[in-house]
C-alpha positions in Angstrom: 121.3 112.4 66.5 117.6 112.8 67.2 116.0 116.1 68.4 115.3 114.4 71.7 119.1 113.8 72.1 119.9 117.3 71.1 117.5 119.0 73.5 117.4 116.5 76.5 120.3 114.0 76.3 120.2 113.4 80.0 116.9 112.5 81.6 115.5 111.0 84.8 112.1 109.7 83.6 110.9 108.6 80.1 108.3 106.6 78.3 108.1 105.4 74.7 105.4 104.2 72.4 105.2 103.3 68.7 102.7 102.5 65.9 103.0 101.4 62.3 101.3 103.7 59.8 100.6 103.1 56.1 101.6 106.6 55.0 104.7 108.5 54.1 106.8 109.8 57.0 106.3 113.5 56.0 102.5 113.1 56.1 102.7 111.2 59.4 104.8 114.0 61.1 102.6 116.7 59.7 99.7 115.0 61.5 101.7 114.4 64.7 102.4 118.2 64.8 98.7 119.0 64.5 97.5 116.8 67.3 95.6 118.6 70.1 94.5 117.1 73.3 91.1 118.8 73.1 90.3 116.9 69.9 90.1 113.6 71.8 87.3 113.1 74.3 89.3 110.8 76.6 92.4 113.0 76.6 90.3 116.1 77.1 88.5 114.5 80.1 91.8 113.3 81.6 93.3 116.7 81.5 90.2 118.4 82.9 90.2 115.9 85.8 93.9 116.6 86.4 93.1 120.4 86.4 89.8 120.2 88.4 91.3 121.2 91.8 92.8 124.4 90.5 89.5 125.3 88.7 87.3 124.4 91.7 89.3 126.7 93.9 89.6 129.5 91.3 93.4 129.1 91.2 93.5 129.0 87.4 91.7 130.6 84.5 94.0 129.3 81.8 92.9 127.1 79.0 93.4 123.3 79.6 96.9 122.1 78.9 97.5 121.3 75.3 100.3 121.1 72.7 100.0 124.8 72.3 101.6 125.2 75.7 104.7 123.5 74.5 107.6 125.2 72.8 108.1 123.9 69.3 111.8 122.8 69.3 112.2 121.8 65.7 111.6 119.4 62.9 114.2 117.3 61.2 112.8 116.8 57.8 110.7 113.7 57.6 112.7 112.1 60.5 111.4 113.8 63.6 110.0 116.7 65.5 110.1 117.8 69.1 108.2 119.9 71.6 109.5 121.2 75.0 107.8 122.1 78.3 109.3 123.5 81.5 107.6 123.5 84.8 106.9 122.1 88.2 104.4 119.6 86.8 103.4 118.2 90.2 101.9 121.5 91.2 98.1 121.9 90.6 98.8 124.6 88.0 101.8 122.7 86.5 104.1 125.6 87.5 104.8 126.3 83.8 107.7 128.5 82.9 107.2 130.5 79.7 109.8 129.4 77.2 109.6 131.2 73.8 112.3 129.5 71.7 114.4 126.4 71.4 117.5 128.4 72.6 115.6 129.6 75.7 114.6 126.0 76.4 118.2 124.8 76.3 119.5 127.7 78.4 116.7 128.5 81.0 119.0 127.3 83.8 116.3 127.0 86.5 117.0 124.5 89.3 113.4 124.4 90.7 111.6 123.0 87.6 111.7 120.0 85.2 112.4 120.1 81.5 110.3 117.8 79.4 110.7 117.0 75.7 108.1 115.1 73.7 109.5 113.9 70.5 108.2 112.0 67.4 110.6 110.0 65.2 110.0 108.0 62.1 111.5 104.8 60.7 110.2 102.1 58.5 109.3 98.4 58.9 110.2 95.5 56.6 107.1 96.3 54.5 108.1 99.9 54.0 105.4 101.3 56.2 106.2 104.2 58.5 106.9 103.4 62.2 106.1 106.5 64.3 107.7 106.5 67.7 107.0 109.0 70.5 109.2 109.4 73.5 108.7 111.7 76.4 111.8 112.5 78.5 111.8 114.5 81.8 115.0 115.9 83.4 115.0 117.0 87.0 118.0 119.3 87.7 118.3 118.5 91.4 117.6 115.6 93.8 114.9 117.8 95.5 113.1 118.4 92.2 113.4 114.6 91.4 111.8 113.8 94.8 108.9 116.2 94.1 108.3 115.0 90.6 108.7 111.2 91.1 105.4 110.6 92.9 103.5 112.7 90.3 105.2 110.7 87.5 104.2 107.3 88.9 100.7 108.5 89.5 100.1 110.0 86.0 102.3 107.7 83.9 99.5 105.1 83.2 97.2 107.9 81.9 100.1 109.6 80.1 100.8 106.3 78.3 97.2 105.9 77.3 97.2 109.5 76.1 100.3 108.9 74.0 98.9 105.7 72.5 95.6 107.5 71.6 97.6 110.3 70.0 99.5 107.8 67.9 96.2 106.1 66.8 94.8 109.5 65.8 97.9 110.3 63.8 97.5 106.9 62.0 93.8 107.5 61.3 94.4 111.0 59.9 97.5 110.2 57.9 96.0 107.0 56.4 92.8 108.9 55.6 94.8 111.7 53.8 96.7 109.1 51.8 93.4 107.4 50.8 91.9 110.8 49.8 94.9 111.7 47.7 94.7 108.2 46.0 91.0 108.8 45.2 91.7 112.3 43.9 94.7 111.2 41.8 
């Protein structure tokens, strides 16, 4: 059972992406865990544009959304890792709910916000290279929340998909560079 299945077995919306990486799964997951939106110019710009209305009207002074806003839910060896986020994502300020632990993520019990899990899982292809898959799942606890979230999801999903694919490409670049450096040093 994956961490995604453990933390969000039921979901209303999801997206998946994958990439093949010539590096061991442990190194790949290490780099996936270190990805930050602010390190990529496209992702940084997309998030700033999304947050522009709240900043223009002085409704938010928070740092731009990044992986640090997510709750680390766990790592399953070299097989996977997951992060969770809870909020009313359609709101200009994301309506984030502070969640401090995996247990609190599971048990928050709020009916007015969505639960989101972004997971990374590894496998291998026929050549023995690591296949890194990312999946994002969103659960809406009520029909009303689903109706509020759905238009937002369909609006941001193309950009979200591009962000995920760019994240995967950066993980590949960093993991393969590390393997090459280790090979030169060894």
